[in-house]
C-alpha positions as CSV (number, residue, x, y, z in Angstrom):
1,M,-26.9,-18.2,-11.9
2,S,-24.5,-15.7,-10.2
3,P,-24.6,-15.8,-6.4
4,T,-25.0,-12.0,-6.3
5,T,-26.8,-9.4,-8.3
6,S,-23.6,-8.2,-9.9
7,T,-23.0,-8.8,-13.6
8,T,-21.4,-12.2,-14.1
9,I,-18.0,-12.1,-15.7
10,T,-18.1,-14.6,-18.5
11,P,-14.9,-15.8,-20.3
12,E,-15.9,-13.7,-23.3
13,S,-16.5,-10.5,-21.3
14,K,-13.2,-11.1,-19.5
15,V,-11.3,-11.3,-22.8
16,K,-13.0,-8.1,-24.0
17,E,-12.1,-6.4,-20.7
18,K,-8.5,-7.5,-21.0
19,K,-8.2,-6.2,-24.6
20,S,-9.7,-2.9,-23.7
21,S,-7.3,-2.4,-20.8
22,K,-4.4,-3.1,-23.1
23,G,-5.5,-0.4,-25.4
24,C,-5.0,2.3,-22.8
25,G,-1.2,2.3,-23.4
26,C,-0.5,3.9,-20.0
27,S,3.1,3.9,-18.8
28,S,4.2,3.4,-15.3
29,P,3.8,6.7,-13.5
30,T,6.8,8.3,-12.0
31,P,6.5,10.8,-9.0
32,Q,6.7,13.6,-11.6
33,Q,3.7,12.1,-13.5
34,I,1.5,11.7,-10.4
35,D,-1.1,14.4,-9.9
36,P,0.2,16.9,-7.3
37,K,-2.9,16.5,-5.2
38,I,-2.4,12.7,-5.2
39,Q,1.2,13.1,-4.4
40,E,0.2,15.2,-1.3
41,R,-2.1,12.4,-0.2
42,I,0.6,9.8,-0.3
43,E,3.5,11.9,0.8
44,K,3.6,10.5,4.4
45,H,2.1,7.1,3.7
46,P,5.0,4.5,3.8
47,C,3.0,1.9,2.0
48,Y,1.7,4.1,-0.8
49,S,5.0,6.0,-1.4
50,E,8.4,4.3,-1.8
51,E,10.1,7.5,-0.8
52,A,8.0,7.9,2.3
53,H,8.9,4.4,3.6
54,H,12.4,5.5,4.2
55,H,11.3,8.2,6.6
56,Y,7.8,7.6,8.0
57,A,6.5,4.8,10.3
58,R,3.2,2.9,10.4
59,M,1.3,0.8,12.9
60,H,-1.4,-1.8,12.8
61,V,-3.9,-2.5,15.6
62,A,-5.4,-6.0,15.9
63,V,-9.1,-5.4,16.5
64,A,-10.6,-7.6,13.8
65,P,-10.3,-11.3,14.6
66,A,-13.1,-12.8,12.4
67,C,-12.7,-13.6,8.7
68,N,-15.2,-14.5,6.1
69,I,-13.0,-16.4,3.6
70,Q,-10.5,-19.1,3.8
71,C,-7.2,-18.7,2.0
72,N,-4.8,-21.6,1.4
73,Y,-1.9,-19.4,2.3
74,C,-3.3,-18.2,5.7
75,N,-3.2,-19.5,9.2
76,R,-4.2,-16.9,11.7
77,K,-3.7,-19.2,14.7
78,Y,0.1,-19.2,14.2
79,D,2.1,-16.6,16.2
80,C,5.8,-16.0,16.7
81,A,7.2,-12.7,18.0
82,N,9.9,-12.9,15.4
83,E,7.6,-13.7,12.5
84,S,6.6,-11.0,10.0
85,R,3.6,-12.2,8.1
86,P,0.1,-10.9,7.4
87,G,-2.5,-12.2,9.9
88,V,0.0,-12.8,12.7
89,V,-0.6,-11.1,16.0
90,S,0.3,-11.6,19.7
91,E,-2.7,-10.0,21.3
92,L,-6.2,-8.9,20.3
93,L,-7.3,-5.4,21.4
94,T,-10.6,-3.7,22.0
95,P,-11.2,-0.4,20.1
96,E,-10.5,1.5,23.3
97,E,-7.3,-0.3,24.0
98,A,-6.3,0.2,20.3
99,A,-6.9,4.0,20.5
100,H,-4.8,4.2,23.7
101,K,-2.0,2.3,22.0
102,V,-2.1,4.6,19.0
103,L,-1.8,7.7,21.2
104,V,1.1,6.2,23.2
105,I,3.0,5.3,20.1
106,A,2.2,8.6,18.3
107,G,4.1,10.2,21.2
108,K,7.0,7.7,21.4
109,I,7.4,7.6,17.6
110,P,6.4,11.0,16.2
111,Q,7.3,9.9,12.6
112,M,4.4,7.4,12.8
113,T,1.9,8.8,10.3
114,V,-0.4,5.9,9.5
115,L,-2.8,3.7,11.5
116,G,-4.0,0.6,9.6
117,I,-6.4,-2.2,10.5
118,A,-5.4,-5.3,8.7
119,G,-6.6,-8.2,10.9
120,P,-5.8,-10.7,12.1
121,G,-9.0,-11.5,10.2
122,D,-10.8,-9.1,7.9
123,P,-11.6,-5.6,9.1
124,L,-14.9,-5.5,7.2
125,A,-15.9,-8.9,8.7
126,N,-15.6,-7.0,12.0
127,P,-17.2,-3.7,11.1
128,K,-18.2,-2.5,14.6
129,Q,-14.7,-2.9,16.0
130,T,-13.0,-1.5,13.0
131,F,-15.1,1.7,12.6
132,R,-15.3,2.3,16.4
133,T,-11.5,2.3,16.4
134,F,-11.3,4.7,13.5
135,E,-13.8,7.0,15.2
136,L,-11.8,7.2,18.5
137,I,-8.5,7.9,16.7
138,A,-9.9,10.4,14.3
139,D,-11.3,12.4,17.3
140,K,-8.0,12.3,19.3
141,A,-5.3,12.3,16.7
142,P,-6.6,14.0,13.6
143,D,-3.1,14.2,11.9
144,I,-2.8,10.4,11.6
145,K,-3.9,8.8,8.3
146,L,-6.4,6.0,8.6
147,C,-6.4,3.0,6.3
148,L,-7.6,-0.6,6.1
149,S,-6.8,-3.8,4.3
150,T,-9.6,-6.2,3.2
151,N,-10.3,-9.2,1.1
152,G,-13.0,-7.1,-0.5
153,L,-16.0,-9.4,0.1
154,M,-17.9,-6.9,2.2
155,L,-16.3,-3.8,0.8
156,P,-19.3,-2.7,-1.4
157,D,-21.5,-2.5,1.7
158,H,-19.1,-0.1,3.6
159,V,-17.6,2.3,1.1
160,Q,-19.8,5.2,2.2
161,Q,-18.9,4.6,5.9
162,I,-15.2,4.5,4.9
163,K,-15.6,7.8,3.1
164,D,-17.5,9.4,6.0
165,L,-14.7,8.5,8.4
166,N,-12.1,10.1,6.0
167,V,-10.3,6.7,5.6
168,D,-8.3,7.8,2.5
169,H,-6.5,4.5,1.7
170,V,-7.9,1.0,1.2
171,T,-6.0,-2.1,0.3
172,I,-7.8,-5.1,-1.4
173,T,-6.1,-8.5,-1.7
174,I,-7.0,-9.7,-5.2
175,N,-5.3,-12.9,-6.3
176,M,-7.4,-13.7,-9.4
177,V,-9.9,-12.4,-11.9
178,D,-10.6,-15.9,-13.2
179,P,-12.8,-17.9,-10.8
180,E,-11.2,-21.2,-12.1
181,V,-7.8,-19.9,-10.7
182,G,-9.6,-18.8,-7.5
183,T,-10.8,-22.4,-6.8
184,K,-7.1,-23.3,-6.2
185,I,-6.6,-20.5,-3.7
186,Y,-9.9,-20.2,-1.7
187,P,-11.6,-23.4,-0.3
188,W,-14.7,-21.4,0.8
189,V,-16.3,-18.0,1.2
190,R,-19.0,-17.1,3.8
191,Y,-21.6,-14.6,2.6
192,N,-25.2,-13.9,3.6
193,R,-25.1,-16.7,6.2
194,K,-24.1,-19.3,3.7
195,R,-20.8,-21.0,2.9
196,W,-20.0,-21.0,-0.8
197,K,-17.4,-23.4,-2.3
198,G,-15.7,-24.1,-5.6
199,V,-16.3,-21.9,-8.7
200,E,-19.4,-20.3,-7.1
201,A,-17.3,-19.0,-4.2
202,A,-14.5,-17.7,-6.3
203,Q,-17.0,-16.0,-8.7
204,L,-18.8,-14.4,-5.8
205,L,-15.5,-13.1,-4.3
206,H,-14.4,-11.8,-7.7
207,E,-17.6,-9.9,-8.4
208,R,-17.6,-8.3,-4.9
209,Q,-14.0,-7.3,-5.3
210,M,-14.6,-5.6,-8.6
211,E,-17.7,-3.9,-7.3
212,G,-15.8,-2.6,-4.3
213,L,-12.8,-1.4,-6.4
214,Q,-15.1,0.5,-8.7
215,A,-16.9,2.1,-5.7
216,L,-13.6,3.2,-4.2
217,Q,-12.7,4.9,-7.4
218,E,-16.0,6.7,-7.6
219,A,-15.6,7.8,-3.9
220,D,-12.1,9.1,-4.6
221,I,-10.5,6.8,-2.1
222,L,-7.0,5.6,-3.1
223,C,-6.8,1.9,-3.6
224,K,-3.8,-0.4,-3.4
225,V,-4.2,-4.0,-4.6
226,N,-2.2,-6.8,-3.0
227,S,-1.6,-10.0,-4.9
228,V,0.1,-13.1,-3.6
229,M,2.4,-14.7,-6.2
230,I,1.8,-18.5,-6.1
231,P,4.1,-20.3,-8.6
232,G,2.2,-22.7,-10.8
233,I,-1.2,-21.3,-9.7
234,N,-1.5,-17.6,-10.4
235,D,2.0,-16.4,-11.3
236,E,1.2,-16.0,-15.0
237,H,-2.4,-15.0,-14.4
238,L,-1.3,-12.0,-12.3
239,V,-0.4,-10.1,-15.5
240,E,-4.1,-10.2,-16.3
241,V,-5.0,-9.2,-12.8
242,D,-2.7,-6.2,-13.1
243,E,-4.5,-5.1,-16.4
244,V,-8.0,-5.5,-15.0
245,I,-7.4,-3.7,-11.7
246,R,-5.8,-0.8,-13.5
247,S,-8.8,-0.5,-15.7
248,K,-11.0,-0.4,-12.6
249,G,-9.0,2.5,-11.0
250,A,-6.5,0.9,-8.7
251,F,-3.7,3.3,-7.8
252,L,-0.9,0.9,-6.8
253,H,-0.2,-2.9,-7.3
254,N,1.7,-4.8,-4.8
255,I,2.7,-8.3,-5.9
256,M,4.0,-10.2,-2.9
257,P,5.7,-13.6,-2.6
258,L,3.9,-16.5,-1.2
259,I,5.1,-17.4,2.3
260,S,4.7,-21.1,2.7
261,A,7.0,-22.5,5.4
262,P,5.5,-25.8,6.7
263,E,5.8,-24.7,10.3
264,H,3.2,-22.0,9.7
265,G,0.6,-24.7,9.3
266,T,-1.1,-23.3,6.1
267,Y,-2.5,-25.6,3.5
268,F,0.1,-24.5,0.9
269,G,2.9,-24.9,3.5
270,L,1.8,-28.4,4.4
271,T,1.3,-29.5,0.8
272,G,4.7,-28.3,-0.3
273,Q,3.6,-25.4,-2.5
274,R,6.8,-23.3,-2.9
275,G,7.0,-19.5,-3.0
276,P,8.8,-17.6,-5.8
277,T,12.5,-16.8,-5.8
278,P,13.5,-13.2,-5.7
279,K,14.4,-13.4,-9.4
280,E,11.0,-14.8,-10.3
281,L,9.2,-12.1,-8.2
282,K,11.2,-9.2,-9.8
283,A,10.6,-10.6,-13.3
284,L,6.8,-10.6,-12.7
285,Q,6.9,-7.2,-11.2
286,D,8.9,-5.9,-14.1
287,S,6.4,-7.4,-16.6
288,C,3.6,-5.6,-14.9
289,S,5.3,-2.3,-14.2
290,G,4.5,-0.8,-17.6
291,N,0.8,-0.9,-16.8
292,M,0.6,0.9,-13.4
293,K,2.7,2.0,-10.5
294,M,4.2,-1.1,-8.8
295,M,5.0,-1.4,-5.1
296,R,8.3,-3.1,-4.4
297,H,8.9,-2.1,-0.8
298,C,6.3,-4.2,0.9
299,R,7.4,-6.1,4.0
300,Q,4.2,-8.3,4.4
301,C,3.7,-6.8,7.9
302,R,2.1,-8.5,10.9
303,A,-1.4,-7.3,11.9
304,D,0.1,-5.6,15.0
305,A,3.3,-4.2,13.3
306,V,4.8,-1.0,14.7
307,G,7.6,1.2,13.3
308,L,9.3,1.8,10.0
309,L,8.8,-0.7,7.2
310,G,11.6,-3.2,7.6
311,E,11.5,-3.0,11.4
312,D,8.9,-4.2,13.9
313,R,8.8,-2.7,17.4
314,S,5.6,-4.4,18.4
315,Q,7.3,-6.2,21.3
316,E,8.1,-2.9,22.8
317,F,4.4,-2.1,23.0
318,T,2.6,-5.3,24.2
319,K,-0.7,-4.8,26.0
320,E,1.0,-5.3,29.4
321,K,3.3,-2.5,28.6
322,F,1.3,0.1,26.7
323,L,-1.7,0.0,29.1
324,E,0.7,1.3,31.8
325,M,2.0,4.1,29.7
326,T,0.5,7.6,29.7
327,P,-0.2,8.9,26.2
328,E,2.0,11.8,25.2
329,Y,0.4,12.7,21.9
330,D,1.7,16.2,21.1
331,L,0.5,17.5,17.7
332,E,3.0,20.5,17.7
333,K,6.0,18.2,18.5
334,R,4.9,15.8,15.8
335,Q,4.6,18.6,13.2
336,E,8.1,19.8,14.1
337,V,9.5,16.3,13.5
338,H,7.7,16.1,10.2
339,A,9.0,19.5,9.2
340,G,12.5,18.2,9.8
341,I,11.9,15.1,7.7
342,K,10.7,17.3,4.9
343,Q,13.9,19.3,5.0
344,I,15.9,16.1,4.7
345,K,13.7,14.9,1.8
346,D,14.0,18.3,0.0
347,A,17.8,18.2,0.3
348,M,17.9,14.7,-1.2
349,Q,15.6,15.8,-4.0
350,A,17.7,18.8,-4.7
351,A,20.8,16.6,-5.0
352,K,19.0,14.3,-7.4
353,A,17.9,17.3,-9.5
354,A,21.5,18.6,-9.6
355,R,22.7,15.2,-10.9
356,A,20.0,15.1,-13.5
357,A,21.0,18.6,-14.7
358,K,24.5,17.4,-15.5
359,K,23.0,15.2,-18.2
360,Q,25.3,12.3,-17.4
361,S,25.1,9.3,-19.6
362,R,23.7,6.2,-18.1
363,G,25.9,3.1,-17.9
364,E,25.5,-0.6,-17.2
365,K,22.8,-1.3,-14.5
366,I,24.1,-3.0,-11.4
367,L,22.5,-4.0,-8.1
368,V,23.8,-3.0,-4.7
369,A,22.6,-4.2,-1.2
370,V,22.2,-1.6,1.6
371,A,22.1,-2.0,5.3
372,T,20.0,0.8,6.6
373,K,17.8,1.7,9.6
374,G,15.9,4.2,7.5
375,G,16.1,7.8,6.5
376,G,17.5,7.0,3.1
377,V,20.9,6.7,4.8
378,V,23.6,3.9,5.0
379,N,23.5,3.8,8.8
380,Q,23.5,0.1,9.9
381,H,26.2,-2.4,10.8
382,F,26.4,-5.3,8.3
383,G,26.1,-7.8,11.2
384,H,23.0,-6.1,12.6
385,A,20.9,-6.1,9.5
386,K,17.7,-8.1,9.4
387,E,17.2,-7.2,5.8
388,F,19.1,-5.6,2.9
389,Q,17.4,-3.0,0.7
390,I,18.3,-3.6,-3.0
391,F,19.0,-0.7,-5.3
392,E,19.6,-0.6,-9.1
393,V,22.3,1.9,-10.0
394,D,23.2,3.2,-13.5
395,G,25.5,6.1,-12.8
396,V,22.7,8.6,-12.8
397,D,19.8,7.1,-10.8
398,V,19.7,5.0,-7.6
399,K,16.4,3.1,-7.8
400,F,14.9,1.0,-5.1
401,V,13.9,-2.4,-6.5
402,G,13.3,-4.6,-3.5
403,H,14.6,-6.1,-0.3
404,R,16.0,-9.4,1.0
405,K,15.3,-10.6,4.6
406,V,18.2,-12.3,6.3
407,D,19.2,-13.6,9.7
408,H,21.4,-11.6,12.1
409,Y,25.1,-12.4,11.5
410,C,26.3,-10.9,14.8
411,Q,25.0,-12.9,17.8
412,G,26.3,-11.4,21.0
413,G,29.4,-10.1,19.3
414,Y,30.2,-13.3,17.4
415,G,29.4,-14.2,13.8
416,E,27.9,-17.4,12.7
417,D,29.5,-18.9,9.5
418,A,26.3,-20.6,8.4
419,T,24.3,-17.4,8.7
420,L,27.0,-15.5,6.8
421,D,26.8,-18.0,4.0
422,N,23.0,-17.5,3.9
423,I,23.4,-13.7,3.8
424,I,25.9,-13.9,1.0
425,G,23.6,-16.3,-0.9
426,A,20.7,-13.7,-0.5
427,I,22.7,-10.8,-2.1
428,K,25.2,-12.6,-4.4
429,D,23.6,-11.0,-7.5
430,C,24.7,-7.6,-6.1
431,K,28.0,-6.1,-7.0
432,A,28.5,-4.5,-3.6
433,V,27.0,-4.2,-0.1
434,L,26.9,-0.8,1.6
435,A,27.0,-0.7,5.4
436,S,28.2,1.7,8.1
437,K,30.6,-1.0,9.3
438,I,31.6,-4.5,8.1
439,G,34.0,-6.8,10.0
440,D,37.2,-8.1,8.5
441,C,36.0,-11.7,8.2
442,P,32.8,-10.9,6.4
443,Q,34.7,-8.5,4.1
444,G,36.9,-11.4,3.0
445,M,34.1,-13.8,2.4
446,L,32.0,-11.2,0.5
447,R,34.9,-10.4,-1.8
448,D,35.5,-14.1,-2.4
449,A,31.8,-14.3,-3.5
450,G,32.2,-11.4,-5.8
451,V,30.4,-8.8,-3.6
452,E,32.5,-5.7,-2.8
453,P,32.1,-4.5,0.8
454,V,31.7,-0.7,1.0
455,Q,31.8,1.1,4.4
456,G,30.4,4.6,4.9
457,Y,27.8,6.7,6.6
458,D,26.0,9.0,4.2
459,T,22.9,9.0,2.0
460,I,22.3,5.9,0.0
461,D,22.4,7.8,-3.3
462,K,25.8,9.4,-2.6
463,I,27.6,6.2,-1.5
464,A,26.0,4.1,-4.2
465,L,27.0,6.5,-7.0
466,E,30.6,6.9,-5.6
467,Y,30.9,3.1,-5.6
468,Y,29.5,3.0,-9.2
469,Q,32.2,5.3,-10.5
470,K,34.9,3.1,-8.9
471,F,33.1,0.0,-10.4
472,V,33.1,1.5,-13.9
473,T,36.7,2.6,-13.6
474,S,37.9,-0.8,-12.5
475,H,35.9,-2.6,-15.3
């Protein structure tokens, strides 16, 4: 018997569902294909819009410590100020402290447009803290978008409350639609004061996730689905997950790599379960991208992250610091900043449209790595980069396809050879690396590795396309 009143998903019904979802024949939506009303809803959300993540910031507040499931890739007790990983926080906050922090940061970082609750446990396993936080922020900062991330177990019970609070974006982590696969990921699930294990636990979680996803669609709440790619466990199965969640109304799918370093103390980390390589991750994302819109710019943020995706300024706003700060939330000033960002984005779109009008022929696709601090601009020193954004260039389009985290090369003005080797290893499949400045020594080592160093300070599109023309000419 199914542990809930939901319809049990049998192997036969699952196959039928899979076949019916394939019959839709939907192609991956481009920005032009997205409904204008939907486009307006995601325009300033850096997680739901790849374009927005270059310009707008987000923050998470850690008000939800409890969790109701155990995942083999999670250890919420681990914390390192330099670690970017879901579930990691330095301090827990009360709803009142969280609201104060949001108002402080909204003044200090006016391009911050989204407040999310993502842990360190599950927001809906802590409903009082979660919804009280949303109530306080909605009252004092109405222009900030509210969103939450959940494992989905308690989602069906709270969709109406989520809707009433105008929470417009919800993320569900769905790693399987086959309970047999789920048994390898989830040791237990706690529901209705009982701990469920094995296939029953995975079946229960699956049914509740599908029920919640369907309810979000009916409530017109945008849903992003996160899936953790675990080689040998669910990597091939995630193609089926992609098909099922699309048929249930998910807007965006984010397939993330397993993070399984042994020092994090997770079950997978301690048992040697490896994460996927960048090539494996991209191949899986590519295989799913024909079904629905695929998110490729996720940074697997901490539950107390602050700033643009790809940066984390949480250490600037620890509890000791932000409680001493006076909120300077100024709606008019924020709107001015957002208007300036829109002008920049419009200019970039106009340049893209002008290129498209020339009807240039597309050439060989190549990858380039970019050091950037945001804004869609090459504006960071090679040695200061903590990550490189990866773009695919074909002479007409410059398409974001992912990012690669790296260690700092410059340490107090000096470069570390071992770190440089690691950086080159991370981007060696790229034909060039674009940065505002690259030292002479790194330039030589990059060229020896077949990666052309390109220095400049302009939009990513402009510098990437200029390099592409030189690349084509020289080849």
